[in-house]
TORVEXVO-817973 format. One record per residue: x, y, z of N, C-alpha, C in turn. Coordinates in steps of 0.02 Angstrom, whole numbers, plus 50000, padded with zeros to 5 digits. Example, Ala and Ser with C-alpha at 12.3 -4.5 7.8 and 13.67 -1.06 7.14 Angstrom:
// residues 2
506604971650390506154977550390506604983550390/506424988850354506844994750357506455000250394/
***
This chain:
// residues 715
574495550954976574925546254984575465548055040/575425543755103575805545355147576545540855157/577015544755194577555540555198577775540355270/578215536255301578445535655366579235536755372/579495541155395580205542355408580425539555487/580885535355485581155534555578581855537355583/581825540555635582385543055658582715540855720/583265542855739583725539755804583715546855850/583535548355877583605554255931583895554356000/584565557055986584925557556057584735563056095/585005562656154584925567456202584295568156251/583755562156232583295563156273583085558656343/583015562656397583165560156461582555557256492/581945561256485581455558556514580935560656481/580235557956490579465557956454579485566156429/579655570556472579525577156453579985579256382/580545577156381581035577556327580615574056264/580305568356275579945564956209579395569356201/579035572456251578505577756226578735582356194/579135587056207579425592356172579665591456098/579925585056095580125583556024579585582355990/579005577256009578345576255978578025584055945/577935587656005577725594855982577955597655937/578725599655940579045602655885579125599455823/579105593155797578935591055756578255590755714/577735589755748577145589955725576965597055695/577355602555727577125609955704577405609955633/577825605755606578245606655544577625606355499/577685608355433577245606855382577285600455345/576745598255342576695592755291576765586855354/576845586555400576715582655459576225579955479/575935573755482575345571755510575275569155577/575925565755593575725562055646576705562055678/577015561655739577575560155761577395557655824/577865551555828577735547755887578395545055912/578615547455975579365545256002579365539756062/579685535056053579925530556104580445531556138/580425533256205580865535956236581375530456257/581135524756266581405518556284581825516356237/581655515656169582125512956109582575520056078/582395525856099582515532256077582415533355990/582045530055965581775531455910581015535355894/581065540055822580535543255830580265542055756/579565539955762579235538855702578775544955681/578955547255606578685552955587578165551455511/577665552755518577065551455465576945559255428/577155557855358577075564155322576895564155243/576655568055223576575569955160577115565855101/577065561355069577585557955026578045564854989/577545569054967577905573054926578295579454959/578165578855021578655584155069579085579855132/579765579755086580205577355130580385582855190/580335578455251580585583155315581055581755348/581415576855314582145574555362582515580555384/582745585355324583095589655339582785595255395/582225595655383582005601055422581975599255507/581875593255513581845589055573582575589155599/583155587955555583915586755589584125595155613/583735598955580584025606555579583645609655647/582915608355670582535609955723582775607855790/582965599555787582915597655861583625599455887/584125600855854584625602855890584605610755934/584115613055914584015619855948583505618956013/583255613056017583115610556082583545606356105/584025604456104584515601756131584525593756131/584335592556057584285584956042584625584555970/584835576655957585125577155894584805571355863/584465573055792584155567655753584585563755707/584585558655696584835554955633584325550555596/584425550155518583955548755481584035540055496/583505535955493583705528855493583325525055436/582695526955420582435521555380581755526355354/581445524155300580925526355269580425521455232/579765522655234579355516655206578745520055178/578365516155145577695518355112577245517355179/576755520955186576145520255230576065514355264/575995510255207575485503155223576255498455223/576715499955218577375495955225577625494155291/578235488155305578325487655367578995491955368/579225493555426579885498055417580345494755480/580995495555474581485492455531582025497355528/582285500355584582875504655569583455501155579/583985504955601584605501655611584585498555688/585075494655694585035489455758585325492255811/585605497455818586005502055877585685508055893/585315508555956584975513755970585315519656002/585945517656016586455522356060586885524556005/587115529956037587595534455990588305530256000/588365526656064589025524256081589465528656099/589335535556110589865540056147589795539456221/590305539356269590315537656334590025545156366/589755543856419589225547756454589655555356470/590305553256482590725561256503590885563856437/590685561356382590985566156311590255569356290/589775567456324588945570356302588895577656306/588635581856287588455588656293588175591056357/587795585856385587475587556443587975586656497/588455579956488589045580856526589405586056543/589585589156484590155592756475589775601356506/589165602556494588985607856525588955606856592/588765601156627588715600856699589375601056717/589845597456700590575599856717590795606956712/590685610056656590795617256644590615621156709/589815619456703589475622556770589655621656839/590015613856859590195614456919590865617556926/591395617556871591875620556873591855629056887/591385631256850591345638556862591185640556937/590735635356959590425636657015591125636157084/591485632657076592015630957113592615637557107/592605638557047593005646357032592615652757062/591935652457058591705657057101591835657657180/591765652657196591875651057270592555651857293/593165651457253593755652557259593795659657257/593735661657199593715670357178593525673557236/592795672057258592435675557307592885673757383/593085669557394593585670357455594055673757451/594495675957395594925680157386594745687257385/594195688757353593915695157339593135694557362/593135695657434592345694057451591875699657424/592115706857415591625711357384591375708857301/591665705157275591385703257203591195695557209/590965693157274590615686257279590105687457226/589585691857249588985691957197589115691457134/589375694857093589555695357021589875688357003/590505685957043590795679657027590285674757017/589755673757076589095669757074588725670357019/588635676656992588055677556923588545675956870/589095676356864589515675556798589585667456801/589665663956854589635656656849588955653456832/588335657356863587735654556840587585656056773/587855659956739587665660856670587935656256631/588635652056642588775648356606588445642256591/587945640256650587275634656652586815638656622/586645644156635586035645956625585815649756573/586475650756527586215653956461586065648456413/586325641656403586125635756368585395634956387/585295633456447584555632056465584075636656459/584255642756461583725648956430583645647856351/584145646456314584055647056251583625639656221/583725635856264583295629556257582565631956277/582605634856324581785636656338581315640256303/581895646256263581555648856203581475645056152/581795640356132581655636356082581065633056091/581105629056139580455624956161579715630156156/579805634356178579305639856187578905641656109/579655642956060579425642856010579165638155968/579295632055987579015625255951578485623055979/578045626256035577435621856055577405620356130/578035620456158578035619356225578085623956284/577835628256300577875635256347578155633056403/577645628956445577795626956519578335620456523/579095623256507579455615756493579755617756567/580305612056578580785612356641581165618256626/581475618156565581835624056551581555631456554/581035631256546580675638656566580555640356638/580355634456687580265635256751581135637656781/581515633456753582245633856785582425641256771/582455644356702582615650556687582245655256730/581575657256730581205659656775581505659856835/581475654756856581665653456949582415654956949/582795656256911583545658256932583685666356921/583235666256847583305675656857582885678156904/582395675156939582055679656990582495677857056/582795673457044583235673957113583865678257112/584155678657051584495684957046584425691957072/583695694357043583395699057054583315701757131/582925695457165582945696157239583655694857282/584205694957259584915694657282585145686957293/584805683457273585125675457298585355673657231/585955675457204586375674057150586745668357175/586825666857242587265661257253586875654857251/586405656157273585755649057280585565648357183/585525653557167585305651057079585795648757055/586485649457066586995646157042586995638457054/586935638157130586875629957161586395625857120/585895629857112585085628057090585255624457016/585615629156966585715627556885586095622456897/586745621356931587245616956927586825608756943/586415609957009586035604457027585725602256968/585195606056941584905605656877585145600156829/585815604156799586165600756771586495593856775/586705591956839586825586856866586285581456866/585645582956886585165580156886584905576056809/585035582056766584935579456698585345574356665/586115574456686586435570656677586375563856697/586205563756766586015557456806585455552856762/584935559156752584365556956702584585551856647/585075555556611585225553856538585625546556555/586025545756612586245540456613585935533056624/585525536656666585025530056695584475528456626/584205532356601583905531756536584265527656490/584925528656479585225525356441585465517556467/585455516856520585395510356553584865507556533/584115510556538583645505456522583635505056450/583715509156404583825507656345584315501656318/584845500656365585065495956347584875487956344/584295487956381583945481756390583755480456312/583525484056274583425482356196584035481156160/584635484156179585185481756131585425474656163/585275473056221585575466756238585075462256197/584505464256159584215457856125584515458456065/584765466056035584995464655976585635461155962/586205460456023586675458156022586535449556019/586065447656042585955440856016585985438455943/585735442355902585775441855832586565439755809/586575433555786587135432155764587415436255687/588015436055689588325440755642588475436255580/588575428855588589015426055526588575418155539/588795413155475588505408755478588895404055436/588835398055437589275392355394588835389455348/588585391855285588245389755229588535384255198/588125379155170588255373355139588425376855068/589075374255044589075376854967589125370854917/589335371954860589345366954809589675360154844/589425354454839589685348654861589575348254945/590135346854976589935345355037590215351155091/590615356155059590845361155100590485366755118/590795369755169590345374755203590615382955206/590365387055167590735393255179590515398955228/590865402155254590585407255298590455413655272/589695413455302589315421655246588985425055304/588935429755293588425435855339587815432755352/587425432155416586825430855428586185432655381/586415439055371585885443755348585965441255261/586225437455235586365433555174586035427255165/585825423955219585475416255216584795418555185/584555412755164583865412255127583485407355143/582755407655139582505401855158582535394955130/582825390055154583005382655113583835383055107/584245387155125584865386255135584925381355197/585565378655191585675373355247586395375455275/586335376555344586935379755390587155373455427/587835375055446588165370655489588125373955567/587895371455618587995375055680588585370755717/588995373855732589675369955771589555371155846/589855365855895589725366055957589885372355991/589445375656020589665382456055589215388356014/589175387455952588955391955897588255394555922/588165402055913587445402555911587145400955853/586405398655846585995396055785586065403455747/586165402155678586285408755647585475410455618/585035407855611584305408655600583815404055612/583265405455617582785401055622582755396155567/582665388855588582685383755557582415376655588/582595371355546582335365255574582905360455552/583055356555608583685351855618583525346355552/583965344755526584095340455472584475334155466/585095337155520585475331555528585875332055599/586035328255643586275328155697585685328755752/586035326955818585535328555876586015330455928/585585334255971586125336956029585655342756060/585975345756127585515350056151585555356356137/585095361156146585095367556126584835372256180/585285375456211585095381256251584725386456224/584045387356245583585392256221583545397656271/583755399056327583785403156385583925410856339/584285411256308584345418156259583665420956231/583315416356213582745417556168581945416356208/581925410756246581385409856267581335410456348/581895410456382582015412256447582115402956490/581945397956449582025392556483582675388756494/582755388756564583355386756584583765381956576/583325376256558583595369856543583685367956476/584345366256435584385365356377583815359256348/583565362556289583195356056244583665350856197/583395346156202583765339956157583415343356078/583655342756042583465343855962583765337255928/583315334555886583345328955831583135332255772/583235326855722583105329255643582325328955652/582095335255616581295338955612581145342855676/581535344555722581525349055779581605355655740/581065362355769581385368155751581955370455800/582175375855768582835379555824582715387855796/583035390355849582825397355848583575402255839/583375407455809584145410555794584295413555862/584975413355878585195416155950585185411455990/584905405755983584985399756031585545396856024/585985393956085586685391056089586625383056079/587025382256026587205375056019587525372656075/587395364556083587795360756138588635358056117/588525352656122589155348656096589135345356048/588525345455993588565339355934588535347855870/588705344055819588635347355759587965346655724/587555351155708586945350655676586885354455612/586485352455562586405353455520585765356255507/585575362255503585035366555494584775368555436/584145368255409583855371855346583475377755367/583705382855339583415390255380582625389855347/582205391455391581545393455372581415402255380/581885404755387581765411855400582275417155388/582275422455363582865426155345582895430655401/583495432955410583735437555471583185442755492/582945446455444582555449555447581885448955490/581655442455481580995439355498581135433455545/581785432955575581815426655621581585430555700/581555424155733581265424955803581455431655842/582175432855840582435438355881582165443955852/582235445155792581975451955746581395452355763/580925447355763580325448255764580085450855837/580455447155886580405450755967580605457355980/581115459455948581345465255941580915471455917/580655470655852580175475355838579435474255873/579405468855904578685468555942578845473656013/579555472556034579625476456098579735484556076/579955485656029579895493556010579385495255991/578715491155952578245494555945577685494056007/577955489856046577415490256131577665494956155/578365497856144578515503356195578355510656182/578045510656105577905516356083577255517256097/576775512256104576195511756122576045513656197/575575517556199575565521156285574875516256311/575005513756374574495512356421574095517156441/573295515656453572955521056478573125524956542/573505521456592573765524456648574205529256623/574605527356571575165532456549574975538456510/574465536656473574075542956436573825547856499/573445544956548573195548956591573785553856632/574195550856638574835555456668575105559356621/575115558756565575215565256516574755569156499/574135567656509573635573656518573725575556573/573765572256632573835577456704574455583156707/575035579656675575485582856677575535589756627/575115589556569575005595256525574555601656571/574075598956603573595602456657574145605656716/574425600456731574865600956801575225607056808/575715607856748576185611756748575995618956742/575455621656698575155628556705574885629556780/574645624056809574325624856877574885627756933/575455624556921575995624256976576355631256947/576385634056870576615640156878576205644556904/575535644956899574995649256923575205651556990/575195643857024575285644757101575875648857134/576385645657089577095650757104577085657557099/576525661557043576545666257041576095669857104/575505664657110575135668257170575525668457223/575975663457252576315662657303576745669657316/577065673057264577445677157261577025682957261/576505683757233576225688757230575535691557287/575275687157305574655687557347574755690557425/575245683757463575305686857538575665694957528/576075696157484576365703957503575835708657480/575345707257423574885713757399574335713657442/574125707557468573475707557518573575707957594/574155703957605574235703257687574855707257696/575195710657669575875714657697576365710157699/576395704957662577065700657677577735703357648/578315700457670578955703757637578845701557558/578965706457521579135704357449579705698857432/580255700157472580805695757449580785689657473/580335688057537580225681157560579695678157519/579215682057511578745676857453578905676457393/579165680457362579535679557279579965673457289/580465673157323580855667257344580485661857342/580065658957393579525654857394579205653357340/579075658257297578565656357226579115653157194/579815657157175580215653657131580395646657155/580395645557215580645638257245579955633057219/579395636657226578715632357208578765630157138/579085635357088579065633757014579555627057011/580205628157041580635621157038580405614157063/579965615657117579605609157162578955606457097/578845610957055578295609457018578425606056955/579125604656940579275602656867578985594756881/578635593156811578335586656802578805580056783/579355581956771579775575456758579735569056780/579815570256844579755561756889578955560056887/578515563856875577815562756858577735559356811/577955562156761577865559356670578195553256683/578735553056700579175546456684579105540856734/578695541756775578485536356819578085530556786/577785532256737577375526456699577775522156653/578035528156595578365523656544578905520256559/579375523056600580125519056612579995512356639/579255511056675579135504456719578955499956670/578505502856615578205498956572578645497056514/579195500856492579765498856452580195492956476/580425494356544580755488956576580465482456586/579925482856597579365476356604579285472556530/579165476256494579155475256414579835469656401/580445473556405581205470756397581265464556430/581015465556515581165459156552580645454556538/580055454056524579705449956493579985446056423/580175450356379580445447756306580955443056326/581385444856375581985441456375581945434056412/581345434056438581095427156459580435424956427/580375425256357579955422556314579255425056321/579195431156368578555432756364578425439656317/577955437956288578055443356244577285446456249/577265454256244576595458956256576665464556203/576085465856176576075471456117575735476856161/576345480056206576135485756223575945487356289/576015493256322575795494856391575015493756401/574635493856354573855493056345573825485556388/574255480156359574115474456363574325472856425/575025474856445575375474056516574885476856566/574565482956546574065485456612573495479856620/573185477756565572645474856556572795467656585/573365464356593573405457556618573375458756695/573495464656722573415463756804572635464556811/572185466756759571545468056775571085460756777/571415454256749571205448856725570805445356791/570285444556790570005439356859569795434056830/569715432356759569615425656733569945423956672/570245417756672570595416956606570465410856581/570275410156515570075404156489570555400956442/570515394056442571025390756412570745385856354/570945384756309570865381056248571315373756285/571065367756277571205361156287571965359956249/571755356956179572245354056148572775358556126/573255357656139574025360456128574165367356168/573685368056227573715373556265573865370056342/573365368856364573295363256416573775356356418/573685354556366573945347656355574555349956282/574965344856279575495345056238575245344256158/574705342756144574435342556082574765337656032/574975331956058575065326556031574895320556077/574605315456053574375309356106574935305056111/574805301356179575415297656211575165291456229/575505285856217575115278856261575275280956339/574725279056353574715279956436574525272356474/574365268856436574165260756470574085256656430/574445252556431574435243956394574345238756448/573605235056434573465232156482573425225556437/573555219456477573595213856441573095209856468/572675206756418572005203556430572095196956421/572585193756364572585186356370573125183856382/573715180556344574295176456361574895181656335/574705187056317575325191556293575395196456357/576165197256338576385201656394576155210156375/576195213856414576135220456399576505223356340/577245220556324577735223356284577655219856225/577305213856239577115211156161576515212756136/576125215756181575465218556140575795224956100/576085229156140576405234556113576775233456030/577125228356046577555227156003577195225155933/576655221455947576215219155886575795224755857/575655229355907575165235455889575605240355836/576255239655865576625243855825576875241555755/576965235255735576995232155677576425232555629/575775233455650575145234455634575115241655599/575375245855644575405253355634576015255655585/576505251555576577215254955541576865257055475/577255263855465577065267355402576585272055406/576155271555460575485275555481575825282955479/575415287055472575565295155496574945298055535/574525293355553573985294955601574275297655673/574055302055705574475303755758574425298455820/573855295755819573805287955863574275282555843/574395282255791574845276955761575585279755781/575815286655769576505289055799576565288755879/575925289155904575995287555982576205281456005/575875275455960576155270355963576805267955951/577005269955900577745268955872578145271155925/578115277155937578675281055989578685277656041/578015275356074578115271356130578545264756136/578385261156085578635254856057579495255056044/579635260756024580315263256012580795265056073/580275267756120580595268756191580815262756231/580235258056211580325252756260580785246956230/580885248456161581345242556146581105236156109/580345235756124579945229656105580025227956022/580155220956009580115219055948579595213355928/579335212955875578925207655848579155205955771/578885200355754578965200055673578595202455627/578845203555576578575208455518577825205455505/577275209955480576665208655476576575207055404/576075203155389575975200555326575305202055297/575275201755233574525204055204574155208755260/574575215655253574315222055288573685224455255/572965226455305572615228555269572165234355304/571885239755281571545243955318570825242955329/570495242755373569705242055369569445249255385/569185252755339568865258755345568495259555401/568675263755431568265266955503568305262555556/568725257455543568775252755612569445251455629/570025250355589570715248655598571185246555558/571535242955585572145239655539572085232255548/572355227955511572385220555515573025217955479/573215211155502573815209055468574015203555505/574375199955451574505192155501575365193355528/575315191155584576075190955623576115184255651/576665181755611576775174555639576285167855638/575865169955598575485165455578574735166155611/574765171055633573995173055688573865180155653/573125179355646572785185855624572675190755670/573065195755654572905202755735572535208355687/572205211855737571645218755717571865222755772/572015230455754571965233755811571665239255787/571065240755831570515245455804570125247555866/569565252355846569255255555893568745249755939/568445251256001568155246556044567555243955993/567115248055964566605245555941566835241955884/567335242555835567505237855781567705231155822/568105230955869568275226055910567895222555930/567255223655970566685220655986566465217255925/566315219855868566065215955813566455209755803/567065209655794567465203655781567735199755821/567705201955892567885195955934567335190955970/567655186855980567115180955979566965179056045/567465182756106567435183456167567505189256200/566925192556219567135200156244566885199256319/567425199056370567125197456429567015203556472/566735203556532566615208956578567125211456610/567635207556614568395210256633568535216156576/568535215256513568815217956474568365225956461/567775224556473567275230256459567515234956532/567665230956579567675235156634568445239456634/568765236956607569445239456589569295246456529/568985244156483568825248756439568515254956461/567935255156500567565259056531568125262756583/568365260156634568735263556664569235269156637/569595266956576570035270156539569715276856504/569155275656474568715279556442568375284056486/568405283056559568125288456598568605292856621/569315290656610569825295556619570115300156552/569535299056510569675304056456570065302256406/570265295656406570785291256365570495288056292/570865288256247570625284556171570675278456186/570335272556184570595267156192570525263456120/571025258856115571135254256062571145246456074/570915242956051570815235556059571285230956018/571725225956056572125221855999571875214856011/571655212355944571255205355943571955201055911/571845194355931572305191055910571695184455893/571695184155826571045180255806570425183355821/570125178855859569445181355897569445181955974/570105184055995570175184356061570595191156085/570345193956125570495200056152571285198756188/571865203056145572525201556173572615206456212/572535212656216572525218156255572285225156240/572195229256272571925235556265572455240956272/572445246056221572965250856238572565258656254/572915262656286572385269156289572955274156283/572795279256252573155283656234572675291356254/573125296056267572775301756273573375307956268/573015314056246573505320256223573535323456319/574125320456321574345322656404574515328456427/574335330556492574395338356510575245340756502/575305345656481576015348356487576255347256554/576975347256566577235345656629577095350856678/576945356956661576875362156707576115365756707/575725360356684575065364856665574705364756751/574835359856782574545358456862574675364956892/575345364656897575695371056928575405378356905/575405378056844575175386056813574605387556830/574035383056827573345384756855573245385756911/573615381456959573685382257032573945389657048/574485391957015574825399057026574185403857002/573825404556955573405408056937572705407256992/572685402457013572075402157062572385404457133/572945404957156573175407057213573155415057206/573215417457145573165426057122572355427557142/571905422557134571215425057142570945425857070/571205420957017571075422056965570775413756938/570085415356911569795409456911569835405356831/569905400456833570035397456763569615393456722/569385392656671568995390756616569255387356572/568825380356556569225376556490568625377656454/568955379556376568435380456330568635373856271/568405369956258568745365356211568265362856165/568505361956102568225357656036567955350556056/568375348056112568615340556101567865337756143/567705329356131567195327056158567055330056247/566595327256280566415331156339566715326556396/566885320356381567095314356424567825316856421/568125316656379568745318656372569065326456411/568635330456383568765336056435568695335756501/568135334556522568005334856592568425329656633/568685323856600569165321256627569875325856651/570095328956598570685333856610570345340056657/569825342456651569675347756690569565345056759/569305339056781569425336156857570025336356882/570505335156838571115333456854571545339356881/571225345956831571485353156857571105356556904/570485354256914570075357556964569785362656925/569725362056866569415368556815568545367556797/568395372656783567695372956752567775369856681/567245364656651567435364256581566805363956539/566915367856486566355369556430566605365756364/566365360156343566595355856289566295355956228/566545352256188566145351856118566045359156081/566285362156087566425368856064566625371155999/566295373755932566605375955875566935382955893/567325384355852567725390555857567335397755867/566665398355841566235402455846565975402355924/565765396355935565485396555996565835397956055/566385397056051566975397356097566915407956120/566845410856071566725418056063566235420256095/565595414656090564975417056127565065415156197/565425410256231565575407156289566035413156319/566355416356275566815421056318566405427956355/566035428856295565335434556304565045433256360/564865426956373564525425456419564795425056489/565435422956482565845424856546566045429656577/566155435556507566315440856524565705445256553/565145444456533564615448256559564435446956644/564725440256654564775439256739565165442556777/565615446956746566155448956786565925457356805/566165459256864566125466856891566505470556849/566115477456828566375482356802567145483156812/567665482956773568265486056763568605479056777/568275472056777568625465856780568795464756711/569365459756683569445457656621569425450256606/569415447656555569365441256544570005438856482/570405435456499570865432856443570705425956424/571065424756362571025417156326571805416256302/571905410256333572395406856300572305400256254/572665401356202572435396756148573195396656092/573195393356045573665391556004573815396055961/573365401855948573355407155907573325406355836/572935399655822572745396955735571975397055739/571735390855769570915389755764570605393255820/571025395955856570735400855912570705407655895/570725409055837570905417555827570245420155842/569535418155829568975422655841569015424455925/569045417355959569045418856025569575423256070/570225423756036570795426856048570475434356033/570295436155983570045443055966569545444556021/569135441056047568505443156083568665444756156/569165442056179569455441756241569815448656250/569875451656326570125457556323570885457056323/571185451256330571845449656326571875444156278/572135442256233572245434856196572895433256189/573025427156233573725424856230573805418556196/574385419456147574445413056112575045409656135/574985403056124575435398856149576135398656104/576735397056115577225398156063577275393356014/576975387356015576675380855964576715384655908/576315388655901576105393155832576435400255839/577145400155852577655406755857577325411655809/577245410655732577275415155686576585417155697/576035414355701575325415955708575395420655780/575635417455819575485420655889575805428855882/576355430155866576595435955864576275441555818/575915438455774575505443455735574725443555757/574425438455781573815440255793573575441055875/573885437955923573715438855987573965444656023/573795446556074574005452356112574585450956140/574875445356173575245442956196575405435056189/576015432956193576295426556176576865424256224/576815416056241577235413756279577605409856234/578245411256224578615407656172578695401256173/578705399456240579115391556259578475386956284/577805390156265577195386056279577115381656343/577275387456396577255384256462576645387456490/576145384956533575615387656556575795391256617/576345388856653576545393056713576735399956695/577045400656621577195407856609576575412856595/575955408256588575355413456599575315417556660/575575412356715575405414556783575895421156793/576615418756764577035422656761577075430156725/576615429256675576515436356635575995440056673/575485437956705575145440456760575355444156823/576005439356839576405442356890576855448156892/577165448356826577585453656796576945459856787/576405459756764575935464556765575895468056825/575695463856871575715466056947576165468656980/576695467456950577435470056980577475475656954/577275477156886577345483256854576835487856883/576235487456891575755492656914575915492956990/576255488857020576505490757099577115495357093/577555494757057578095499057043577805505557011/577295505456982577015512956944576845518557005/576395512957049576125516057104576745519657149/577255516257165577805516857207578165523157177/578225523757114578445528757071578005536357087/577415534457066576925540457078576925542457155/577005538957184577005539857255577455544457280/578185539357260578835544757273578715553057244/578595553057167578645559757137578195563357173/577505562357190577025567057223577195568357301/577525563457343577735563957389578215568657420/578835567557365579335571557374579145579057361/578835579757313578425586157300578135589857352/577615585057380577245588857433577535589257500/578095586557504578585586557570579005593857565/579265594257506579755600457497579165607557486/578425606857467578135611157461577885613957526/577785609257572577565611357646578225615357671/578745611957668579375613657701579495620757659/579525621657604579595628957574579185635357592/578375632057601577905638257611578105640557695/578325634457727578525635957802579155639457820/579685639657755580205642957763580755637957779/580695632357781581115629657811581675627257756/581405624657697581855624357637581805629857589/582425630057536582425635257496582505632757423/582875635857380582865635557306583275628657299/583805628057317584245621757297584015615557323/583655615757393583285609657403582695607457357/582385613257335581845611857295581855609957225/582525610657201582825606957142582815599557156/582905597457212583075589957231582425586557213/581795590757232581175588557238581025585357168/581375587457108581285585857043581635581257026/582225583857015582805579356990583015574157028/582975575257090583085568357139582645564157130/581925564757119581295561357114581525557757052/581645560856997581655557956936582135553156933/582765554056966583105548456961582995543257008/582755544257060582445538557107581965534557065/581365538157038580915535056998581195529656928/581725534556912581935529456858582405523656893/582785524556934583175517556964582525512056985/582165514857023581615508957043581255506656987/581045508756927580765506356861581325500556841/581955503756850582455498356808582595492756858/582215492356905582315485856969581945480256921/581365483456889581025477956836581585473056793/582115477156770582365473856723582675466556759/582705468256810583115461356854582615457156869/581795456356848581325453556866581515444956831/581435439856882581665434156868580985429556843/580375431956855579845428256839579445424956893/579785427656965579465423357005578835424857042/
***
């Protein structure tokens, strides 16, 4: 039996910090796995249930320069969610790395001052100032070496500084240690800003709610106390305290904090609302459908945190590269210091100095952090705009999509039929036809009936009540209205009952059917009174979304279970290839065929509603679920678009492209600066203190560049 224990770890500034923490914890007895999320500052440790490790971890990490706080435990099969706050809340200038950097800077200033007064003692003043910063770094180097990380940045720094003192470059060593500590401080500040994106999601969580008490009153309670079925009052300007369904009232809800939708949505009785969204000017009564631990924002936060803990293939490659890269650099620095003097008569001091500079240039921090920081920023930026992705693997794969298949109903279309055409064939007007059709459909829950009733309500037409209402199985409905027998039903049934079926009526029916519309006919007695056409219409942004994907060179295909004529009419409108009349398992086979036609390295995606498309979602390289099935979407698909927008699929791909481009920039910056300083060092142009800028400076630049993704707006 295994157990998972979660900790909040403070003091981690870059990916190498996370690697050191993982290596140290994995060496503890009883620990089978340790996973650190630099972005959220959390560590999850899997260990034997009979071996509590919390006390050992809390004792071990301070020696490495980090602090661990126990958050939560769970059984191996269970679910866990820790405390809401990731940060310690301590201002940066009060943290240990800030105090150490300030102390080192003050000691350096004092050394220069004392050296000006007593020039003969300048070397010793510099050594004393050096020790202020170097001793804590050397202690961390020893601790990390003992706990499994020999070639750490602290080790390279200690060897370089000590070697510089030996060859008489104490002043430069002092400067290098100060710059290193200053760089660590800047890394910590920028890393904390990146973590703030997750806390921004946490801050959307409402703290209190007004719950209905006995009678008609409402009492203020903590949002965590709400249970499914409770009724809460949402006042104008309040955040909705829980996921739920509107029971009374109507008004606009600003969903931007959760879905990124910039235009407020009107909500009436029966409409869903999400926790964290902002009510407009109306008072709403909402029935709670999910507890605080399981509402939309809580699920998004869990999803983002879990996603940031999973590593993308590119990130895993960079980790492996860094593990081999650092020992190689150490060997290169040693060879630079020894080979020229031993074999070619070079000056010992000059080449040892260059070798020590190479150790500083070779620190892998900027290289290792180039990928995870960009991915963490992208996942957070996407979540804030309703684009949810389960990890860096998904984010990276999205950028490789060359074909995306779409389900039709509920994905490309809204999922609910609408009346599109009302054609008068006799003496009635279009409004009168619609009103009589609505009278016949009154009380029906059939989707087509609801569409006719909604259209008639919007138009405001009325008709006398029907008498002797009856349903004709498989054909339609009939009743007497104002002394005349009316029938509303299918074309085939209407043909059987009509006494006069003209060529003009048939032409109208054929034209509407060719557009993929469902046609119903209204008969007055035996005469055709009118024709109604209904269709599950495209979402407003579908055409723009498909066009955006096409502009990116991504082919789109419709996989639909609907009849071929309807699917092809929609496909023609969108300019898409269509494969229709497919069962769920047949969609998976179609995906396999489409994928087989792609070139190696190219990927295929599927966009569906996350329910009946589950087999196909699993078969695709990336399964993207529409937000209309949010609960299922967050659990089953690789990614989800919360506000069911086809354009958001294109935005998700755009975010992946932006992220991969950002990562390439970061890697180029890290390797480029190292390459430049490597050449200038070997040529004798630059020395120790510029060399440290090749690492700490690059790390800060890479982090700041990655954080630009937090400002991504979905363009």
